[in-house]
C-alpha positions in Angstrom: 0.0 0.0 0.0 1.2 3.5 -0.8 0.0 6.8 0.7 -0.6 7.9 4.3 -2.7 6.1 6.9 -5.7 8.3 7.8 -6.3 8.1 11.5 -9.6 9.5 12.7 -9.9 10.6 16.3 -6.2 11.3 16.1 -6.2 13.7 19.1 -7.5 11.0 21.5 -5.5 8.6 23.7 -5.1 5.8 21.2 -4.8 8.2 18.3 -1.9 10.0 20.0 -0.2 6.7 20.6 -0.5 5.8 16.9 0.7 9.2 15.7 3.9 8.5 17.5 4.3 4.8 16.8 3.1 4.2 13.3 5.8 6.5 11.7 8.4 4.5 13.5 7.1 1.5 11.6 7.3 3.2 8.2 3.7 4.6 8.0 3.1 8.2 7.1 0.1 9.5 9.1 -2.7 11.8 8.1 -4.4 12.9 11.3 -8.0 13.9 11.6 -10.1 15.1 14.5 -12.8 17.6 15.4 -10.1 19.6 17.2 -6.5 20.3 16.1 -4.1 17.6 17.1 -1.6 18.8 19.8 2.0 19.2 18.7 1.9 17.7 15.1 4.9 15.7 14.2 7.2 16.8 11.4 5.7 15.8 8.1 2.4 14.8 9.6 -0.7 15.9 7.8 -3.4 17.1 10.1 -7.0 17.9 9.3 -9.9 19.3 11.3 -13.2 17.7 10.4 -16.2 15.8 11.9 -16.3 12.1 11.0 -20.0 12.4 10.6 -19.4 14.8 7.7 -19.3 12.3 4.8 -18.1 14.7 2.2 -15.3 16.0 4.4 -14.3 12.5 5.3 -14.3 11.4 1.7 -12.0 14.2 0.8 -9.7 13.4 3.7 -9.6 9.7 2.6 -8.4 10.4 -0.9 -5.0 9.0 -1.6 -4.8 7.2 1.7 -3.4 3.7 2.0 -5.8 2.8 4.7 -8.2 4.3 7.3 -7.8 3.6 11.0 -11.1 4.7 12.5 -10.9 5.6 16.2 -13.2 8.6 16.4 -16.2 8.4 18.6 -17.5 8.6 22.2 -15.3 6.2 24.2 -17.7 5.4 27.0 -21.4 5.2 27.7 -23.6 8.2 26.8 -27.1 9.1 25.7 -28.6 7.1 22.8 -28.8 10.2 20.4 -25.1 11.0 21.1 -24.0 7.4 20.6 -26.1 6.9 17.5 -24.9 10.0 15.8 -21.2 10.0 16.7 -20.4 6.3 16.9 -22.8 4.7 14.5 -23.2 7.4 11.9 -19.5 8.1 12.2 -18.6 4.5 11.4 -20.9 4.4 8.4 -19.2 7.6 7.2 -15.7 6.2 7.7 -16.5 3.0 5.7 -18.5 4.8 3.0 -15.8 7.5 2.6 -13.2 4.8 2.2 -15.3 3.1 -0.5 -15.9 6.4 -2.4 -12.2 7.4 -2.1 -11.0 4.0 -3.3 -9.3 3.1 0.0 -9.1 -0.7 0.2 -8.5 -1.3 3.9 -10.2 0.0 7.1 -9.2 -0.8 10.6 -12.1 -0.2 13.1 -11.7 0.3 16.8 -14.3 -2.1 18.2 -14.4 -3.0 21.8 -14.8 -5.9 24.3 -18.1 -4.1 25.2 -19.6 -5.4 22.0 -19.9 -8.7 23.9 -19.8 -7.3 27.4 -22.4 -9.7 28.9 -20.4 -12.8 27.8 -19.2 -14.6 30.9 -15.5 -14.5 31.6 -14.0 -17.9 30.7 -13.7 -20.3 33.6 -10.3 -21.7 32.6 -9.1 -21.6 29.0 -9.3 -18.5 26.8 -12.2 -17.0 25.0 -12.2 -17.0 21.2 -13.9 -14.4 19.2 -16.3 -17.0 17.8 -17.3 -17.9 21.4 -18.3 -14.3 22.1 -21.2 -13.3 19.9 -22.8 -9.9 20.2 -23.9 -9.3 23.8 -23.5 -5.6 24.2 -23.5 -4.1 27.7 -24.4 -0.5 27.0 -25.5 1.8 24.2 -21.7 2.2 23.6 -21.5 -1.6 23.2 -24.4 -1.6 20.8 -22.4 0.9 18.7 -19.5 -1.5 18.5 -21.8 -4.4 17.5 -23.1 -2.1 14.7 -19.5 -1.2 13.8 -18.6 -4.8 13.3 -21.8 -5.4 11.3 -21.2 -2.4 9.0 -17.6 -3.7 8.6 -18.9 -7.1 7.5 -21.3 -5.5 5.1 -18.6 -3.4 3.4 -16.2 -6.4 3.2 -18.9 -8.6 1.6 -20.6 -6.1 -0.6 -17.7 -3.9 -1.7 -14.6 -6.1 -1.2 -13.0 -3.9 1.4 -10.5 -5.5 3.8 -12.0 -4.6 7.2 -10.3 -5.5 10.5 -12.2 -4.9 13.7 -10.1 -4.7 16.9 -12.1 -5.6 20.0 -9.9 -3.5 22.2 -9.6 -4.3 25.9 -8.2 -1.7 28.3 -6.0 0.6 26.3 -4.2 2.7 28.9 -0.6 3.7 29.5 -0.5 1.2 32.4 -3.1 -1.0 34.3 -4.9 0.8 37.1 -7.3 -1.9 38.3 -7.1 -5.7 38.9 -9.4 -6.3 35.9 -6.8 -4.7 33.7 -4.4 -7.5 34.7 -6.5 -9.6 32.2 -7.6 -7.0 29.7 -4.7 -4.4 29.3 -3.5 -3.4 25.9 -0.3 -1.5 26.3 0.7 1.5 24.1 3.4 -0.5 22.5 1.1 -3.4 21.7 -1.5 -1.0 20.4 1.0 0.1 17.7 2.0 -3.5 17.0 -1.7 -4.6 16.7 -2.7 -1.8 14.3 0.5 -2.3 12.3 -0.3 -6.0 11.9 -3.9 -5.1 10.8 -2.5 -2.7 8.2 0.1 -5.2 6.9 -1.8 -8.5 6.9 -2.2 -9.8 3.3 -5.9 -9.9 2.3 -7.5 -10.3 5.7 -11.0 -9.9 4.3 -13.3 -9.3 7.3 -11.7 -10.1 10.6 -12.7 -9.5 14.3 -9.8 -10.0 16.7 -9.2 -9.3 20.4 -7.0 -6.4 21.3 -5.0 -7.1 24.4 -1.4 -7.6 25.4 0.2 -10.9 26.3 -1.2 -10.9 29.8 -0.4 -13.8 32.1 -4.0 -13.6 33.4 -5.6 -13.2 30.0 -9.2 -14.0 29.3 -9.0 -13.8 25.5 -7.4 -16.0 22.9 -5.1 -14.0 20.7 -4.7 -16.7 18.0 -6.8 -14.7 15.4 -4.8 -11.5 16.1 -1.5 -13.4 15.8 -2.7 -14.8 12.5 -2.6 -11.2 11.2 1.0 -10.9 12.3 0.5 -9.4 15.8 3.2 -10.3 18.3 2.4 -8.7 21.7 5.4 -7.9 23.8 3.9 -6.6 27.1 2.3 -8.2 30.1 0.2 -6.5 32.8 1.6 -9.0 35.4 4.5 -6.7 36.1 1.9 -4.4 37.8 0.1 -7.2 39.7 1.8 -7.0 43.0 1.1 -3.3 43.4 -2.5 -3.5 42.2 -3.4 -6.4 44.4 -1.8 -4.7 47.4 -4.0 -1.7 46.7 -7.2 -3.4 45.7 -7.0 -7.0 46.9 -7.3 -10.2 44.9 -10.0 -10.1 42.2 -13.4 -11.4 43.4 -14.3 -13.7 40.5 -18.0 -13.6 41.6 -18.1 -9.8 41.2 -19.6 -8.8 37.7 -16.5 -6.7 37.2 -14.5 -9.9 36.9 -17.2 -12.4 36.0 -18.2 -10.7 32.7 -16.2 -9.6 29.7 -17.5 -6.0 30.0 -16.6 -5.5 33.6 -18.1 -2.5 35.3 -20.1 -1.6 32.1 -22.4 -4.5 33.0 -23.3 -3.0 36.4 -26.2 -0.8 37.4 -24.0 2.2 37.3 -24.2 2.0 33.5 -28.0 1.7 33.3 -29.3 4.1 30.6 -31.4 6.1 33.1 -28.1 7.6 34.4 -27.3 8.9 30.9 -30.7 9.6 29.2 -32.3 11.6 32.1 
């Protein structure tokens, strides 16, 4: 592939990580967000646009080698906000890529697409064993993201890779993260693999580091060429000292979506 990688939501946490890491792996980056990206890198293209503006996003996609779509609300919110920003925004990212002739789109899905799936009791959970069971409106938007990706792969022949991202933070901050963490370095490795994999077609893969306490089987991600290098276990002693051993009966540890499956995330708290 030739041309820059268009990264939407480039001013966000994961976008900032990719803006630093992808150029180190040989990718030019074209950054797009609704706000100017802070401290643009030398040679980095940066655009200000809303990803629900199809015409603007189509123009931004022209000449790109691929689109990495990160833009959206990254937690629970009201249904109108989620529907507009996350669902309409995903449609626009895929449709813009199709109109601009971009052959590959990497979508930032989430473990919350299947949040009510029970945590595996021994063994590791494959993507095929975790069908859509969204835990929030946010999770519904990620189910829809994966469905739209499948449509554009089947109908229009795009390569679409959906990354069911776990807990993408600079470092783990809870005992749940000991199982779900995706480190900054592994975030770059995973997206790089999704960009380079030959003819992936439509793929849904877990996005997590090589955590000792992992819940998720990374075989499908490894098949793309992903080789995680980090493990949350190096933080385990301090986190357990601060929070205690994980209570496996607690929904935070018993279900894939963790706290998103608890009453604190009931829609009444957001739609009031």
